[in-house]
N, C-alpha and C positions, 0 to 999 in steps of 0.2 A: 351376792348369794350365788352359791354352785348347786345346781341342780343334776343330782346323780340318778341315771336311769338305767336299771338293771345292771348295777355295779355291785358285786358282791365284796369286793376289797377295794376301799377308795385310796390307800396308801400309795399304789402305784401311781395311778393319774394323777394324784395331787402333789406328786414329788416329781413330776415332769418325767418319770421313768428312770429317776436316779436309782442305782442298785446300791449305795451305800446304806450299812445298817441304821444309819443316824440322819438319813437325809430329812433337810428341812421342807416343811409343807411351802407349796408356792402361791399360797393364799394367805392373806392376813389373818390372825386371831379373831379378828372381830367378823369375818365372814360367816355369813348362815349358810350351813349345809343341809340341804334337803334331799332326801333319798326315797325315791319310787321304785320298788321291787318287792319281789316273792322270795329273795335269796334266804330269808329268815326260815322258810320252811323246809330248806334244804339240810337243816341241822339234825342229825339224828344220834348223837352222842355228846359227851361232854367236850370232845376234843373237836378242833376243826383246823383247817389250813388257811392260815391269815398271816400279812405282814403285821406292822404295827397297826394297833385299832385307831381309827379317826374317830373323834366324838363327832354325832350327828345332831343336829338341831331337831329337825323334823324326820322322822322316819316313816314313811307310809308304806303299809302292804298293799299292793296293788299290781294288775296286770299294765304294763305301760302300752299296749296295744289298744286298751279302753281308756287309759289315764290320760294318755298324751292329747287326744282329740278334744277332751272333756277340759283339761288345761289350756289347752289353745283357744276354744270357744270362750273360756272365762277370760282370759286376757284380751281377747277381741271386744267383749263386753264392756270390761274397765275401760277400753280405750276409746270406744265409742263416744263422739261429741268433744273429747279431750283432746283438740288440736296440739297443744303444746306437747304432749305426752306423746302423741303419734309422730311428731317431727323428730322428737328424741330416739324413738324406735326405729324410724326409717334412716335417720342418720347413723345409728350403731350397727345397722344391717349392712348398710354400705361400707362401714370401716371394717367389718369381720369378713364380707365378702371379699374386700380388695386384700386383705391378709390371707384369706384362704388363695387367692389367685396367685399370689407372690410365693406361698409355700409350695403349690402344685408345680408352678414352673420351676422352682430350684429341685423339686423331685424329679420332675421330667428330665432336667438336663442330667441330674445325676444317673438316670436310668437308661440314657441313650448315650452317655460318656464311653469311649472306648478305653476298656482297662490294658494295662500293660500285656502285650503278647496276644491281645484278643481273648484273654481270661474273661469268664462270665461273673459277674457280680450278681448278688441277690436281686438289686435293684432292676438289673437288665433282664434275668430271668422273669422274674414277674410282669416286666412290661411285656416282654414276648409272648409269655401266655395269655396275657390278656388280649394282645391282637391276633392270636390265634383263635379264642372263642368267641370274637365278634360276630354277631350275626345269629348266634346261639342262645336257645334259654338256658342259661348256665346257672350252677348253684356251686359255691365253694364248701365242700363238706369236711376239709380240714385244711389249715394253713400253719399252723404250729410257728416254726421259726420265721417263714417268710411273712408272716402276720403283718407287721407295721406297714411293708410295702403293697400287700394286697389291700389294706385300707388307704394308703396314700394314692396308690395309682389305677384302682379299679372304680368304675362308675357303680358303686352299690346304692341302690334306689330302693328295694324292696327287701323287707326282712327276709323273705325266703329265698333271698340270694347268698346268704350266709349262715352257715351253721353255727360257725365258731370253733373255738380251740381249746384244747385241754386245760385244767387248772392245776398250778403248782409244777409245770413243764414236766409232766411224768411221762417216762419212757414207755413207748408201746402203745400210746393211745391212738395215734394218727390213723395207721392202716385200720385197725378195727373200726375205729369211728367212721372213716370213709367207707369202709365196705358196707358197714350198717345202714348208713345214710342213703348210699347209691341203691342199695337193696330197697329202702322204703320208696324210693322215688322211680324206681324201675317201672316201666311202662308209662311214665309221665311226659315222655319227651323231653327230659331236660338233661342237660350235659351236666354231669356230675364231675368235679375239679379236685382232686387231692394234690395239695402241695405238700409233699412228703419228704421228710428228712431221713439221711440215711441211717443216722444212729437209731431212730425211732422204729424204723422198718426192720432192722435187725433183731429187734426183741419177740416180734411175731411174723416173719416173713411167711408163715403157713397160711396167712390170710389171703397172700395172692393165690395159693391153692383154691380157696374156698370161694374167691373172685372168679376165677376161671371156670371152676367145676359148676358153679350154679348160674354162669353166664351173665354176669352183673356188669353192665355198661358204665365203666368207671374209668376216667384219664386220670392216670396218676405220674406225677412229674417229680422224680425224685432229685432234690437239692441236696447233690452228694458233696460234700466239703471234706469227705474222710476223715471226720473227726467228729467226737461228740461235743459239738460246738459249744453248746449251751455249758457244759460243765468246764471246757477249756476258759471260758471267759471267768468262771468262778475261780478256777484254780489261780487264776493270774492274779485276781483281786485279793485271795488269801494270802498268796505267796507276798505279795507287797506288803500288805496289812502285818505279816509275821515276820518279816526280813528274811525270807526264804527265797531261793534262787529260782527267779520267773522261768527261766529257760527249762525246769522241770515239769511245767504246766502240761506238757504233752504225753508225760509218761501214762500210759495204760488208758490215753485219751484218743490218740491219733487212729484211725482204722485204715492202716496201710501194712505192706509187708507181711503178707500181701493184700492187695487194694480189693475190695469186693466190685464184682462185676455185676451189677443190678439187672442190667438188660439180658444178660445170661441167665442169671438167677429167674427172672420172670419168664423167659423164653422157655425154661424147664418145666414150668408151670402150665405151659401152653398159652402163654399171655402173648399178644403181638408186643414188640418191644423196640425202642429206636435207642440207638447209644451203644456204649456211653458217648455222649456229646462232649469234645473238649474245647471247642471254640465258638465264638458269637456267630461266626459266620454259617454254621451249620444247623444253629438252632431253630430258625424259623421253620425250614423245612421239616425237621424231625418233629415237630410240635403239630404242623398243619397235618402230617400225614397221620400221626396220632389221633387227632381229633376227628378227621375223616373216618378212620377205621371205627372208632367208638360209635359215632352219629350211625355209619352204614350198617355195622355187623351187629351192633348191640351187644357188643363183648369188651371187656376190659383190655386197656392198653397202658403201657408204661413207656415213659421217656427219662433216660438216666442222666442226669446232666451234673458235670463237673463244676462247681463253684468255687470262687475264691474264698477263701477263709477270712 
């Protein structure tokens, strides 16, 4: 049985993140799929943005904040007095915990590995930001392209520590979402962290002025690969599928000649900025300084970090 919690589109998670159009499900056809969500209430028209629809055996409309404690209590009640079942549950929990530790160790090694020439990878950047926010009451207000690594490396224990990311990889969402969430949290003493992609930021750079003008405390870390990276991956897949030259995938996609200096752009709006940071040896200091500024001055700061594509 698969229990989906607050998942509007199950196709991605149930295909192990594969991006092919006809990717097979990783669960057998006999598996029962149960969903608890309020996503049905999001539909306001005849059309919606989904991958392939996955049949659900039991669909429950509910708030998981209320449903999960009730479900856990029901499970404990069913297990009470059943020693054999309890032993099976405990053994399975140990196996899953061991698997999690193995995965986490693998992710940690990848995050700390030194890339050729000291280049900064997404994994390394997310790990360094995590180290910089330690000891703060933080919340991730946007993570977009860095999303897998944030969930792999950050110790997220409270729903209020993670706002989420956009649906459908829509460009222009990140900075608006981040500024809006940071405005809502202003005065709460929380460090709002925006893992901001460069192409996304170029759709609405004026949001930086808004953050500066209204003195919204927000740490923005620009994951700058000088490319519309999501679309570059897509162009490559389509090129292979249609027998076209893969080397053309960068046409109209790379953001260079000239490259954008986001630190200078932020400074032009009156925002404290660090960078562009080009090597891993500079990263920790730049992030620490930006975090200190946001917390002490209660104003926005931006760190422009060049990451390897």
